[in-house]
FIDO-447542 format. One record per residue: y, x, z of N, C-alpha, C, CB in turn; residue in one letter. Coordinates in steps of 0.2 Angstrom, whole numbers, always signed. Each point is the difference from the previous one (the first is absolute). Glycine has a CB too. Layout:
// residues N
    n_y    n_x    n_z   ca_y   ca_x   ca_z    c_y    c_x    c_z   cb_y   cb_x   cb_z  resn
      Y      X      Z      Y      X      Z      Y      X      Z      Y      X      Z     a
...
This chain:
// residues 188
    n_y    n_x    n_z   ca_y   ca_x   ca_z    c_y    c_x    c_z   cb_y   cb_x   cb_z  resn
   +207    +39   -477     -4     +3     -3     -8     +2     +5    +14     +6     -7     m
    -19     -5     +6     -5     +1     +3     -3     +6     -1     +0    -11     -1     v
     +0    +15     +4     -3     +7     -1     -8     +0     +3    +13     +8     +0     t
    -18     -5     -4     -8     -2     +2     -1     +9     -1     -4    -15     -5     r
     +2    +17    +10     -3     +7     +1     -7     +1     -3     +7     +0    +11     h
     -9     +3    -14     -7     +0     -4     -4     +4     +5     +4     +0    -14     t
     -9     -2    +17     -3     +3     +4     -6     +6     -3     +3    -11     +6     s
     -3    +14     -1     -5     +7     -2     -6     -2     -2     +5     +9     +8     p
     -6     -5    -12     -8     -2     -3     -4     +1     +5     +1     +3    -11     s
     -8     -7    +13     -5     +3     +5     -4     +6     -2     -2    -10     +4     p
     +1    +12     +3     -2     +7     -2     -8     -3     +0    +10     +9     +5     k
    -13     -4    -11     -8     -3     -2     -4     +6     -1     +4    -10     -5     d
     -1    +18    +10     -3     +6     -2     -5     +0     +6    +11     +6     -7     d
    -17     -5     +5     -4     -2     +7     +0     +6     +3     -7     -8     -4     l
     +8    +14     +4     +1     +3     +7     +5     -1     +2     -7     +8     -1     k
    +11    -10     -1     +9     +0     +3     +0     -7     +3     +6     +7     -9     t
    -11    -12    +10     +0     -5     +1     -5     +1     +8     +3     -5    -15     v
     -9     +7    +12     -3     +2     +6     +3     +3     +4     -8     +1     -4     v
    +11     +6     +4     +4     +4     +6     +5     -4     +3     -2    +10     -6     e
     +4    -15     +2     +8     -3     +3     -2     -7     +3    +10     +6    -11     a
    -17     -7    +11     -2     -8     +6     +1     +4     +6    -10     -8     -7     r
    +10     +1    +11     -1     -1     +5     -5     +0     +6     +8     -4     -6     t
     -9     +8    +11     -9     -1     +2     +1     -1     +7     -7     +9     -8     r
    +13    -11    +10     +1     -5     +9     +5     -5     -2     +0    +10     +9     e
     -2    -16     -4     +6     -5     -1     +1     -1     +8     -4     -8    -11     w
     +8     +3    +12     +5     -2     +7     -2     -8     -2    +13    +10     +2     h
    -14    -15     +2     +0     -6     +0     +3     -2     +6    -10     +0     -8     f
    +16     -3    +10     +3     +0     +5     +1     -9     +1     +6    +15     -3     h
    -10    -15     +8     +2     -8     +3     +5     -1     +4    -11     -2     -1     i
    +15     -5     -1     +6     +1     +5     -2     -8     +2    +11    +10     -5     y
     -6    -11    +11     -2     -5     +4     +7     +0     +6    -14     +2     -4     f
    +16     -9     +3     +5     -1     +6     -1     -1     +5     +6     -2     -6     l
     -3     +8    +11     +0     +2     +6     +0     -6     +4     +6     +9     -4     l
     -1    -14     +3     +3     -7     +3     -7     -4     +0    +14     +0     -5     q
    -19     +2     +1     -3     -6     +0     -9     +0     +2    +10     -2     -9     s
    -12     +1    +14     -5     +2     +2     -6     -1     -3     +6     -1     +9     p
     -5     -6    -14     -6     +0     -4     -1     +5     -5     +1    -11     +2     t
     +4    +10     -6     +2     +5     -6     -3     +8     +4    +13     -8     -7     e
    -10    +11    +12     -2     +5     +3     -8     +1     +0    +11     -1     +7     t
    -15     -6     -3     -6     +0     +1     -4     +1     -6     +3     -6     +7     a
     +0     +2    -13     -4     +2     -6     +1     +6     -2     +0     -9     -4     a
     +4    +12     +5     +0     +9     -2     -4     +3     +3     +9     +1     -1     a
    -11     -1     +5     -3     +4     +6     -8     -2     -1    +12     +0     +9     l
    -13     -8    -10     -7     -1     -2     -2     +4     -8     +0    -13     +8     a
     +4    +12    -12     -1     +3     -7     -2     +7     +1     +8     -7     -7     l
     -2    +10    +12     -2     +7     +0     -9     +2     +3    +17     +2     +3     r
    -16     -7     +2     -6     +4     +3     -8     -4     -4     +8     +2    +14     d
     -7     -8    -20     -4     +0     -4     -1     +6     -5     +3    -12     +3     a
     +3    +15     -5     +0     +6     -4     -5     +6     +4    +13     -3     -4     v
    -12     +2    +11     -4     +6     +4     -6     +1     -1     +6     -1     +7     l
     -9     -7     -7     -8     -2     +2     -2     +2     -7     +1    -10    +10     r
     +0     +8    -16     -1     +0     -5     +1    +10     -4     +4    -17     +2     l
     +0    +18     +1     -1     +8     -1     -5     +4     +3     +9     -1     +0     r
    -11     -3     +5     -6     +1     +6     -6     +0     -5     +5     -6    +12     r
     -3     +0    -14     -6     -2     -2     -2     +3     -7     +2    -11     +7     d
     +2    +15    -12     -2     +2     -5     +3     -4     -7     -9     +4     +8     g
    +13    -10     -5     +4     -4     -7     +3     +5     -5     +5    -11     +7     a
     -1    +15     -2     +6     +4     -4     +2     +6     +6     +5    -13     -8     f
     -2    +18     +5     +2     +5     +4    +10     -3     +0    -12    +12     -4     v
    +14    -13    +10     +5     -3     -1     +3     +4     +9     -4    -14    -10     a
    +10    +16    +10     +1     +4     +8     +7     -4     +2     -6    +14     -3     v
     +5    -20     +7     +6     -2     +3     +2     +6     +5     -2    -12     -1     p
     +9    +14     -1     +4     +3     +6     -1     -1     +7     +7     +0     -7     l
     -9     +3    +11     +0     -1     +7     +6     -3     +5     -7     +9     -2     h
    +12     -9     -2     +7     -3     +4     +0     -7     -5     +7    +14     +4     r
     -4    -19     -1     +2     -6     -2     +8     +1     +2    -12     -8     +2     v
    +15     +5     -8     +8     +1     +0     +3     -7     +4     +0     +7    -11     n
     +2     -6    +19     +3     -7     +2     +7     +0     +0    -11     -2     +6     e
    +13     +6    -11     +6     +0     +0     +3     +3     -8     -2     +0    +14     y
     +7     -1    -19     +3     +2     -5     -1     +6     +1     +6     -7     -3     p
    -10    +12     -2     -1     +9     +0     +1     +0     -6    -10     +5     +9     i
    +13     +2    -10     +2     +4     -7     +1     -7     -5     -9    +13     +2     g
     +7    -12     -9     +2     -6     -4     +0     -9     +2     -5     +9     -8     p
     -1     -7    +12     -3     -7     +0     +3     -4     +6    -11     +4     -4     h
    +14    -11     +3     +4     -4     +3     -3     -4     +7     +7     +0    -12     p
    -11     -1    +11     -6     -4     +5     -4     +3     +3     +0     -7     -6     a
     -5     +2    +11     -5     +3     +1     -5     +4     -5     +2     -8     +9     g
     -6    +12     -8     -3     +2     -7     -6     +4     +4    +12     +1    -11     s
    -18     +1     +6     -4     +5     +1     -2     +2     -7     -3     -4    +11     y
     +1     +9    -13     -2     +5     -5     -7     +0     -2    +10     +7     +4     e
    -14     -9     -8     -5     +2     -3     -2     +5     -4     +0     -9     +3     i
     -3    +14     -2     -1     +6     -4     -5     +0     -4     +5     +5     +6     w
     -4     -4    -13     -8     -2     -3     +1     +5     -7     -2    -15     +4     v
     -4    +19     -6     +0     +3     -3     -2     -3     -7     -1     +6     +9     p
     +3     -5    -14     -3     -3     -8     -6     -2     -1     +6     +8     -5     d
    -11     -5     +5     -7     -2     +2     +0     -7     +3     -3    +11     +2     s
     +6    -12     +4     +0     -8     +3     +6     -4     -2     -6     +4     +9     s
    +10     -2    -13     +5     -5     -2     -2     -7     -1     +6     +9     -5     f
    -10     -8     -1     +0     -8     -2     -3     -5     +3     +1     +3    -10     s
     -6     +1    +16     -4     -3     +4     +5     -4     +7    -12    +10     -5     d
    +16     -6     +8     +6     -1     +4     +5     -5     -3     -1    +11     +3     v
     +2     -9    -10     +6     -5     -2     -3     -7     +0     +5     +9     -8     f
    -11    -10     +5     -4     -7     +1     +0     -3     +5     -7     +3     -7     f
     +5     +3    +11     -2     -5     +8     +6     -3     +2     -9     +8     +4     y
    +14     -3     -3     +9     -2     +2     +2     -6     -3     +3    +12     +1     l
     -4    -12     -7     +2     -4     -6     -2     -8     +3     -1    +10    -10     a
     -6    -10    +10     -4     -5     +2     +0     -3     +9     -8     +6    -11     a
    +11     -2    +15     +1     -1     +7     +4     +2     +3     -8     -1     -1     n
    +15     +2     -1     +7     +1     +3     +2     -6     +4     +3     +8    -10     r
     -4    -15     +6     +1     -5     +3     +8     +0     -2    -11     +0    +10     g
    +17     -2     -8     +7     +2     +2     +3     +4     -1     -1     -5     +6     n
     -3    +10     -4     +3     +6     -1     +1     +6     -4     -1     -5     +6     l
     +8     +7     -6     +1     +5     -8     -2     +8     +3    +12     -8     -6     s
    -14    +11     +0     -4     +4     +0     +5     +6     -6    -13     -9     +5     v
    +15    +14     -2     +2     +4     -4     -4     +5     -3     +9     -3     +4     l
    -10     +5    -11     -6     +4     -2     +4     +6     -4     -9    -11     -1     v
     +9    +18     +2     +2     +5     -3     -5     +5     +1    +12     -4     +1     h
    -11     +8     -8     -3     +7     +0     +2     +6     +6     +0     -3    -12     p
     -1     +6    +13     +1     +7     +3     +1     +4     -2     -6     -2     +5     l
    +13     +6     -8     +0     +5     -5     +6     +5     +4     -5     -8    -11     t
     +8    +13     +8     +5     +3     +4     +7     -2     -2     -8     +8     +1     a
     +7    -13     -4     +6     -4     +1     +0     -8     +4     +3     +6    -12     s
     -1     -4    +18     -2     -6     +4     +5     -6     -2     -4     +8     +9     q
    +11     -6    -10     +2     -7     -2     +1     -2     -8     +6     +2    +11     r
     -7     +3    -15     -2     -5     -7     -8     -4     +2     +7    +10    -11     q
    -12     -8    +15     -5     -2     +3     +2     -9     +2     -3    +15     +3     d
     +8    -15     +1     +0     -6     +3     +5     -4     -4     -2     +5    +12     h
     +6     +0    -16     +5     -6     -5     -4     -2     -6    +13     +7     +3     e
    -15     -4     -7     +0     -1     -7     -9     +0     -1    +14     +5     -3     s
    -18     -2     +6     -5     +1     -1     -5     -6     +6     +4    +15     -4     r
     -2    -18     +7     -3     -4     +4     +0     -9     -3     +4    +10    +10     s
     -6    -11     -5     -4     -9     -3     -1     -3     +7     -9     +4    -11     a
    +11    -11    +12     +0     -3     +4     -7     -6     +0    +14     +3     +0     w
    -18     -5     +7     -2     -5     +1     +3     -6     +3     -6     +8     -2     m
     +7    -13     -1     +5     -3     +6     +6     +1     -2     -7     +2     +9     g
    +11     -6     -5     +8     +1     -2     +3     +7     +4     +2    -15     +0     t
     +0    +18     -4     +6     +7     -1     +3     -1     +5     +3     +2    -10     p
     -1     +3    +14     +3     +3     +7     +7     +3     -4    -12     +3     +9     w
    +16     +0     -6     +4     +6     -1     -2     +4     +3    +10     -4     -2     p
     -9    +10     -3     -1     +7     +4     +5     +4     -1    -11     -1     +0     i
    +12     +5     +6     +6     +4     +1     -2     +7     -3     +4     -6     +9     y
     -2     +6    -15     -3     +8     -4     +4     +5     +2     -4     -5    -10     l
     +9     +4    +13     +4     +7     +2     -4     +2     +6    +13     -2     -4     d
    -17     +1     +7     -4     +2     +4     -4     +5     -2     +0    -10     +4     a
     -4    +11    -10     -4     +2     -4     +3     +6     -4     -5    -11     +0     l
     +1    +18     +1     +1     +5     -5     -1     -1     -8     -3     +7    +10     p
     +6     -5    -15     -1     +1     -6     -4     +3     -4     +8     -3     +2     t
     -9     +9     +3     -4     +4     -3     -4     +4     +7     +8     +0    -12     e
    -14     +4    +11     -3     +2     +6     -7     +2     -1     +7     -6     +6     g
    -11     +6     -2     -7     +3     -2     -5     -7     +1     +2    +14     +6     d
     -8    -15     -9     -2     -5     +1     -4     +1     +7     +0     -2    -14     i
     +2     -3    +19     -3     +1     +6     -7     -1     +0     +9     -4     +6     p
    -14     +9     -5     -6     -1     +0     -3     -4     +7     +0     +9     -9     l
     -4    -14     +6     -3     -5     +7     -7     +2     +1     +8    -10     -2     q
    -10    +10     +7     -8     +1     +1     -4     +3     -5     -1     -9     +6     y
     +2    +15     -6     -2     +6     -6     -6     +1     +4    +11     +7     -5     p
    -14    -10    +10     -8     +2     +3     -4     -6     -5     +3     +4    +16     e
     +1     -8    -18     -6     -5     -4     +0     +2     -7     +1    -11     +8     l
     +1    +18    -11     -2     +1     -5     +4     -5     -6    -11     +4     +5     g
    +14     -8     -4     +3     -5     -6     +6     -1     -2     -8     -4     +3     l
    +11     +1     -9     +5     +1     +0     +4     +8     -3     -3     -9    +10     g
     +8    +10     -8     +3     +6     +0     -4     +6     +1     +8     -5     +2     w
    -14     +3     +3     -2     +6     +4     -7     -1     -4     +6     +0    +14     s
     -7     -3    -21     -7     +0     -2     -1     +7     -2     +0    -12     -4     t
     -5    +16     +3     -1     +6     -3     -1     +0     -7     -5     +4    +10     s
     +7     +2    -14     -1     +1     -6     -7     -2     -5     +9     +9     +5     p
    -13     -7     +0     -6     -1     -2     -4     -8     -1     +1    +14     +6     g
     +4    -19     -1     -3     -5     +0     +3     -6     -5     -3     +4    +12     q
     +9     +0    -14     +4     -3     -8     -5     -2     -6    +10     +9     +2     e
     -9    -13     -4     -4     +0     -7     +4     +5     -5     -4    -13     +2     i
     +0    +16     -6     +5     +2     -5     +5     -2     -6     -7     +7     +4     s
    +10     -4     -8     +3     -3     -5     -5     -2     -7    +10     +8     +5     l
    -15     -3     -5     -5     +1     -5     -4     -7     +2     -1    +16     -2     d
     -3    -17     +9     -2     -5     +1     +4     -6     -1     -7     +6     +7     d
    +12     -5     -5     +4     -8     -2     +0     -2     -7     +9     +3     +8     r
     -8     +1    -12     +1     +0     -6     -7     -4     -4     +8    +12     +1     r
    -14    -10     +1     -5     -2     -1     -2     -6     +4     -3    +11     -5     k
     +6    -14    +11     -2     -5     +1     +7     -5     -4     -8     +5    +11     l
    +13     -3    -11     +4     -3     -7     -3     -2     -4     +7     +5     +0     g
    -12     -1     -3     -1     +1     -9     -6     -5     +2     +3    +14     -7     a
     -9    -14    +12     -4     -5     +2     +2     -8     +0     -4    +10     +7     e
    +11    -10     -4     +3     -8     +2     +1     -2     -7     +7     +1    +11     v
     -4     +3    -16     +3     -1     -6     -6     -3     -4     +8    +10     +0     e
    -14     -6     -1     -6     -1     -2     -2     -7     +2     -1    +11     +0     a
     +0    -12     +5     -3     -5     +4     +4     -8     -2     -3    +11     +9     l
    +11    -10    -10     +3     -5     +0     +1     -2     -9     +5     +3    +13     l
     -7     +3    -16     +3     +0     -9     -3     -7     -3     -2    +14     -1     a
     -4    -18     +3     -1     -5     -3     +1     -6     +3     -8     +7     -6     s
    +13     -7    +12     +1     -5     +4     +8     -3     -4     -8     +5    +12     d
     +8    -10    -14     +7     -4     -3     +4     +0     +5     -4     -8     -8     p
     +2     +6    +14     +7     -2     +4     +3     +8     +4     -6    -14     +3     d
     +4    +19     -5     +1     +6     +3     +5     +3     -5    -12     +0     +7     a
    +17     +3     -6     +4     +5     -3     -1     +5     -2     +4     -5     +5     a
     -4     +8    -10     -3     +7     -1     +6     +3     +1    -10     -1     -9     p
     +8     +8    +12     +5     +5     +0     +3     +4     -7     -6     +1    +12     a
    +13     +1    -11     +2     +2     -5     -3     +5     -3     +8     -4     +3     p
     -9     +5    -12     -4     +7     -2     +8     +4     +0    -13     -3    -10     r
    +13     +9    +12     +5     +5     -1     -4     +6     -3     +9     -3    +10     d
């Protein structure tokens, strides 16, 4: 006998979804320490990200430390790149297009680090095993780079209001109303 669990209904309340979204992300670039070629490729990618940040392509902050041994949940050489939500798509696409054979773990930064690494994560390239026992299940959101005023450090005045979001949504629906390829939002 096969038991199928029903999935919970997806949340669709604007306030709940907006307040629950993540605002910061980590990209962990993995490399084999035993491979000089792979280590060099990982460090060249890191330098390229730093140059592109300097030149204004996106906001991405590689942690100063490069892990030259397994540390925390990460089983290999690695380094972390912190990214605010406003630069997520630019950094994701850049790494996807330029990572070569390197594997990249992507996860949100929330109060539940274990869940972030275990079930809210994605991989570019071959997944590596993660040592989840090293991660707390609950805690505080670790604020990183608050001087930038991005991500979790964004001031409330910089946030788009729920009313403005509703207006934007209505404008998008109106613009797409006559497009036969665009699915209309349900009328509740």
